[in-house]
C-alpha positions in Angstrom: -14.6 11.7 -2.0 -11.6 12.2 -2.1 -11.0 10.7 1.3 -7.8 9.9 3.5 -7.8 8.2 6.9 -4.9 8.2 9.9 -5.0 5.4 13.3 -2.9 6.4 15.0 -0.4 3.0 16.2 -0.3 1.5 18.9 3.5 1.4 18.5 6.5 1.5 16.7 5.9 -1.3 14.0 6.3 1.4 11.2 4.0 3.2 9.0 2.0 2.0 7.1 0.4 3.7 3.8 -2.2 2.0 1.8 -4.0 3.6 -1.7 -7.3 1.3 -2.1 -10.3 2.4 -3.8 -12.8 -0.1 -1.8 -14.1 1.3 1.8 -14.5 -1.9 3.1 -11.4 -3.3 2.1 -9.1 0.0 3.0 -10.6 -0.6 6.6 -10.6 -4.5 7.5 -6.1 -3.6 5.9 -6.6 -0.3 8.2 -8.0 -2.1 11.5 -5.7 -6.3 10.8 -2.6 -3.8 11.1 -3.7 -1.3 13.2 -4.1 -4.4 15.4 -0.7 -5.9 14.7 0.8 -2.1 16.5 0.9 -0.4 13.0 0.0 3.7 12.7 -2.2 3.2 8.6 -3.3 5.8 6.6 -6.0 4.8 4.5 -6.6 6.6 0.5 -9.4 5.9 -1.8 -7.4 7.9 -4.6 -4.1 7.9 -6.6 -4.5 11.7 -6.3 -4.5 12.5 -2.8 -1.5 10.2 -2.7 0.3 11.9 -4.9 0.0 15.1 -3.0 0.8 13.1 0.6 4.1 11.1 -1.3 4.7 15.2 -2.5 5.2 15.4 1.2 6.3 13.1 3.6 6.7 8.9 3.2 6.3 5.8 5.3 7.8 2.9 6.0 5.8 0.7 3.7 3.9 1.0 0.5 0.4 -1.1 0.9 -1.5 -0.8 -2.9 -4.3 -1.8 -5.2 -3.5 -2.0 -9.0 -6.8 -0.4 -10.1 -7.8 2.5 -8.9 -10.6 4.7 -10.5 -8.3 7.4 -11.0 -4.9 5.9 -12.0 -3.5 3.3 -12.0 -1.2 1.8 -9.3 1.4 0.3 -11.8 2.3 3.3 -12.7 2.6 4.8 -9.2 4.3 2.1 -8.6 6.8 2.5 -11.0 7.0 5.7 -10.1 7.7 5.9 -6.5 11.0 2.6 -7.8 11.9 5.6 -10.4 12.6 8.3 -7.9 15.4 8.4 -5.2 13.6 9.3 -2.8 11.3 7.1 -2.8 12.9 4.6 -4.4 13.9 2.4 -1.5 10.4 2.4 0.2 8.8 -1.2 0.0 6.0 -1.3 -2.4 3.7 -4.7 -1.4 0.9 -4.5 -4.7 -3.0 -6.0 -4.2 -5.2 -7.4 -7.1 -8.2 -9.6 -7.9 -6.9 -9.4 -10.8 -3.7 -8.8 -11.9 -0.8 -11.5 -10.7 2.4 -11.1 -9.8 4.1 -12.1 -13.6 1.9 -9.1 -14.7 3.2 -7.1 -11.9 6.7 -7.1 -12.0 7.0 -6.4 -15.7 5.6 -2.4 -15.1 7.3 -2.2 -11.9 9.5 -3.0 -9.1 7.8 -4.1 -6.7 8.5 -5.8 -3.9 5.4 -8.2 -3.1 2.6 -9.2 -4.6 -0.9 -9.8 -2.8 -3.6 -12.1 -4.2 -7.0 -10.9 -3.2 -8.6 -11.8 -1.3 -5.6 -12.1 0.7 -5.5 -14.5 3.3 -4.7 -11.9 6.0 -2.5 -14.3 7.7 0.0 -14.2 4.9 -0.2 -10.7 3.8 0.8 -10.4 8.1 3.7 -11.6 7.5 4.6 -10.3 4.5 3.9 -6.9 6.0 6.7 -8.7 9.0 8.8 -9.6 6.7 9.6 -6.1 4.3 9.7 -4.1 7.5 12.2 -6.7 8.9 
């Protein structure tokens, strides 16, 4: 089932969209980022993500590489090759891919290896939004 969940921000830190098909990882990311004051929207499929990004843009994208209905690297390349969204920071996440593999296919602004360290993840997010 395709689903989108938005958690309103607690302050003006920014709007982060998360593309993650694992509900547990998505929940943890939303919880941690929301506690930091970010508004978060979780997408569990490439289809719902593409529909949303055609209508509006977030401040930062946090995207899984492997998706059940798409490829995060291809989505990243689409975003970075679109004049409307090329400026958006894109952070890719994967338990299987490595940074070198990701950067060959898309111009991601960062890479987070799974399992991830939450402190490092937050530092990367804050760095990209500053």
